[in-house]
C-alpha positions as CSV (number, residue, x, y, z in Angstrom):
1,X,19.1,-15.1,20.2
2,X,19.8,-14.7,16.5
3,X,16.8,-13.4,14.4
4,X,16.3,-14.2,10.7
5,X,16.2,-11.0,8.8
6,X,14.4,-10.3,5.5
7,X,10.9,-11.7,5.2
8,X,7.7,-11.5,7.1
9,X,4.2,-10.0,7.4
10,X,3.1,-7.0,9.3
11,X,-0.7,-6.6,9.4
12,X,-1.9,-6.8,5.8
13,X,1.6,-6.0,4.3
14,X,4.4,-8.4,3.3
15,X,8.0,-7.4,3.9
16,X,10.4,-8.7,1.4
17,X,14.2,-8.6,1.3
18,X,15.4,-6.1,-1.4
19,X,16.6,-7.8,-4.7
20,X,20.1,-6.5,-4.1
21,X,21.4,-7.0,-0.6
22,X,22.4,-3.8,1.1
23,X,25.6,-3.4,3.2
24,X,24.0,-2.5,6.5
25,X,20.8,-3.5,8.3
26,X,19.7,0.2,8.3
27,X,20.0,0.2,4.4
28,X,18.2,-3.1,4.2
29,X,15.3,-1.9,6.3
30,X,15.2,1.3,4.2
31,X,15.0,-0.8,1.1
32,X,12.2,-3.0,2.4
33,X,10.2,0.1,3.4
34,X,10.8,1.7,0.0
35,X,9.5,-1.5,-1.7
36,X,6.5,-1.4,0.5
37,X,5.8,2.2,-0.4
38,X,6.2,1.5,-4.1
39,X,4.1,-1.6,-4.3
40,X,1.4,-1.7,-1.6
41,X,0.9,1.7,0.0
42,X,-0.8,4.9,-1.2
43,X,-0.3,8.5,-0.1
44,X,-1.7,8.9,3.4
45,X,-1.3,5.3,4.4
46,X,0.5,4.5,7.6
47,X,3.5,2.2,7.6
48,X,3.8,-0.6,10.2
49,X,4.7,0.6,13.7
50,X,8.3,0.6,14.8
51,X,7.5,-2.2,17.3
52,X,6.0,-4.4,14.6
53,X,9.0,-3.8,12.3
54,X,11.4,-4.6,15.1
55,X,9.7,-7.9,15.8
56,X,9.2,-9.0,12.2
57,X,12.6,-7.9,10.9
58,X,14.7,-8.9,13.9
59,X,16.6,-5.7,14.1
60,X,16.9,-3.1,16.8
61,X,14.5,-0.2,17.3
62,X,17.4,2.2,16.6
63,X,18.0,0.6,13.2
64,X,14.3,0.9,12.4
65,X,14.2,4.6,13.5
66,X,17.3,5.4,11.5
67,X,15.8,3.8,8.3
68,X,12.5,5.7,8.8
69,X,14.4,8.9,9.5
70,X,16.2,8.5,6.1
71,X,12.9,8.2,4.3
72,X,11.4,11.2,6.2
73,X,14.5,13.2,5.1
74,X,13.9,12.3,1.5
75,X,10.2,13.2,1.7
76,X,8.9,9.7,1.1
77,X,7.5,9.5,4.7
78,X,6.1,12.0,7.2
79,X,5.7,11.7,10.9
80,X,2.5,12.9,12.5
81,X,2.9,13.6,16.2
82,X,0.9,11.2,18.3
83,X,-0.4,9.3,15.3
84,X,2.4,7.5,13.4
85,X,4.4,7.6,10.2
86,X,2.7,8.0,6.9
87,X,3.4,7.9,3.2
88,X,3.6,11.5,2.0
89,X,0.9,13.0,-0.2
90,X,1.2,15.4,-3.1
91,X,3.3,18.5,-2.9
92,X,2.2,21.5,-4.9
93,X,4.5,24.3,-6.3
94,X,2.0,27.1,-6.8
95,X,2.3,30.3,-8.7
96,X,0.6,33.4,-7.4
97,X,-2.2,33.7,-9.9
98,X,-6.0,33.9,-9.6
99,X,-7.6,30.5,-10.0
100,X,-9.7,28.1,-8.0
101,X,-8.1,25.5,-5.9
102,X,-9.9,22.7,-7.8
103,X,-8.6,24.0,-11.2
104,X,-5.1,24.4,-9.9
105,X,-5.0,20.9,-8.6
106,X,-6.4,19.4,-11.8
107,X,-3.8,21.3,-13.8
108,X,-1.2,19.5,-11.8
109,X,-2.7,16.1,-12.4
110,X,-4.2,15.8,-8.9
111,X,-7.7,14.9,-8.0
112,X,-9.3,17.7,-6.0
113,X,-12.1,17.3,-3.5
114,X,-13.8,19.6,-1.0
115,X,-15.5,18.9,2.3
116,X,-17.9,21.7,3.4
117,X,-17.4,21.9,7.1
118,X,-19.9,24.6,7.8
119,X,-22.0,27.1,5.8
120,X,-24.3,29.8,7.1
121,X,-25.6,33.3,6.7
122,X,-24.5,35.8,9.3
123,X,-24.2,39.5,9.9
124,X,-21.0,41.0,8.6
125,X,-18.7,42.3,11.3
126,X,-16.6,45.5,10.8
127,X,-13.6,43.7,9.2
128,X,-15.7,41.6,6.8
129,X,-17.9,44.6,5.9
130,X,-14.8,46.8,5.2
131,X,-13.2,44.2,2.9
132,X,-16.5,43.5,1.0
133,X,-17.4,47.2,0.8
134,X,-20.8,46.7,2.5
135,X,-22.3,48.2,5.6
136,X,-21.6,46.4,8.9
137,X,-24.5,44.1,9.8
138,X,-25.4,43.3,6.2
139,X,-25.9,39.6,5.6
140,X,-23.0,37.5,4.2
141,X,-22.6,33.8,3.5
142,X,-19.7,32.2,5.5
143,X,-18.4,29.0,4.1
144,X,-15.8,26.8,5.9
145,X,-14.1,24.1,3.8
146,X,-11.4,21.5,3.8
147,X,-9.6,21.2,0.4
148,X,-7.8,17.9,-0.5
149,X,-5.7,16.6,-3.4
150,X,-5.5,12.9,-4.1
151,X,-7.1,12.4,-0.7
152,X,-4.5,14.4,1.2
153,X,-5.6,17.4,3.2
154,X,-4.0,20.5,1.7
155,X,-5.9,23.6,3.0
156,X,-8.5,24.8,5.4
157,X,-10.5,27.8,4.1
158,X,-13.0,30.3,5.4
159,X,-14.7,32.6,2.9
160,X,-17.3,35.4,3.1
161,X,-19.6,36.4,0.3
162,X,-22.2,39.1,0.0
163,X,-25.7,37.6,0.3
164,X,-27.1,40.4,-2.0
165,X,-24.9,39.2,-4.9
166,X,-25.6,35.5,-4.4
167,X,-29.2,34.9,-3.2
168,X,-29.8,31.2,-2.4
169,X,-26.1,30.4,-2.3
170,X,-26.5,28.1,0.6
171,X,-28.7,25.8,-1.6
172,X,-26.0,25.5,-4.2
173,X,-23.1,23.1,-4.5
174,X,-20.3,24.8,-2.5
175,X,-17.3,22.7,-3.7
176,X,-16.0,25.0,-6.4
177,X,-17.5,28.4,-5.8
178,X,-16.0,30.3,-8.7
179,X,-17.6,27.9,-11.1
180,X,-21.0,28.4,-9.3
181,X,-20.7,32.1,-9.4
182,X,-20.1,32.0,-13.2
183,X,-22.7,29.4,-14.1
184,X,-25.5,30.3,-11.6
185,X,-25.1,34.0,-11.1
186,X,-23.2,35.2,-14.2
187,X,-20.5,36.6,-11.9
188,X,-17.0,36.0,-13.3
189,X,-13.9,36.5,-11.3
190,X,-11.6,39.1,-12.9
191,X,-8.9,40.1,-10.4
192,X,-7.8,39.8,-6.8
193,X,-5.5,41.1,-4.1
194,X,-3.7,38.5,-2.0
195,X,-1.2,38.5,0.9
196,X,0.8,35.6,2.2
197,X,2.1,35.1,5.7
198,X,3.4,32.3,8.0
199,X,1.5,31.0,11.0
200,X,1.7,28.0,13.4
201,X,-1.3,25.7,13.4
202,X,-3.6,25.9,16.3
203,X,-5.3,22.8,17.8
204,X,-8.4,23.1,15.6
205,X,-6.4,23.7,12.3
206,X,-4.1,20.8,13.2
207,X,-7.0,18.5,13.7
208,X,-8.7,19.4,10.5
209,X,-5.5,19.2,8.4
210,X,-4.2,16.1,10.1
211,X,-0.9,17.7,11.3
212,X,0.8,18.4,14.5
213,X,-0.2,21.4,16.6
214,X,2.1,24.4,15.8
215,X,3.1,22.9,12.5
216,X,3.9,25.6,9.9
217,X,1.2,26.9,7.7
218,X,1.1,29.3,4.7
219,X,-1.8,31.7,5.2
220,X,-3.2,33.3,2.1
221,X,-5.7,36.2,2.5
222,X,-7.6,37.2,-0.6
223,X,-10.0,39.8,-1.7
224,X,-11.6,38.9,-5.0
225,X,-13.3,41.1,-7.6
226,X,-15.7,40.7,-10.5
227,X,-15.1,43.9,-12.4
228,X,-15.3,46.7,-9.7
229,X,-17.4,44.6,-7.3
230,X,-15.9,42.8,-4.3
231,X,-17.3,39.3,-4.2
232,X,-15.1,37.4,-1.8
233,X,-13.0,37.8,1.4
234,X,-11.2,34.5,2.1
235,X,-8.5,33.1,4.2
236,X,-6.8,29.8,3.4
237,X,-4.4,27.9,5.7
238,X,-2.2,25.7,3.6
239,X,0.1,23.0,4.9
240,X,3.6,24.2,4.5
241,X,4.8,20.7,3.9
242,X,2.5,20.4,0.9
243,X,2.4,23.8,-0.6
244,X,5.1,26.2,-1.9
245,X,4.7,29.6,-3.5
246,X,6.6,30.2,-6.8
247,X,7.1,33.8,-8.0
248,X,8.8,35.2,-11.1
249,X,10.9,38.2,-10.1
250,X,11.7,41.0,-12.6
251,X,13.8,44.1,-12.1
252,X,12.0,47.4,-11.3
253,X,13.6,50.7,-11.9
254,X,17.2,51.5,-12.7
255,X,20.0,49.3,-11.5
256,X,21.8,50.7,-8.5
257,X,25.5,50.4,-8.0
């Protein structure tokens, strides 16, 4: 049976033939999806399922998969295991400097948002106490947050803060903590020490960030200072498909032959 190729509806979306006919059905399907992405979809939206595209466009599943794979390769689409294929969100090329997530996103023209997943006061264990330069068992505020840019999950963060420095912190707005520290407590961040490593997402991180289990993450561990006082120990798990680290490298010492 011969199918008519080029125009139809899938869910709320219209699928139109590209203005210039492509030479292959694969390229035509790719063009239709590109037009859909440009005119109707936003970052984070799902495209129609492969089955729906096959039925509406009258092409084989192989052709649809090839067209989608082309757009995944170009970065226009991303596959989420077990969920579907989505329009990609923002990608951030970050320099290693001390600033808040919210300010960094705004500087790149993105809209930052924060979801506070959990916040509580607890006794510092040995690792947290050592990093914050306090005695083990002293109270600290633990804040767990999801950071997004233009609605796309970017990072999952867990931070610890000395309760003695920030009394009543749990009653404050916890979206942009550095701004709260400066405006409410007169504590201004001045320096920090940060390490970066790679890690595979566990089941919990994958669920929070909307990625596949064992997807690559960039992990940033930071100790932050206000003068000579340690005010923060934080770990941030960034989606490696959304975040890159940019560093300027300069020579050190004499050139060796």
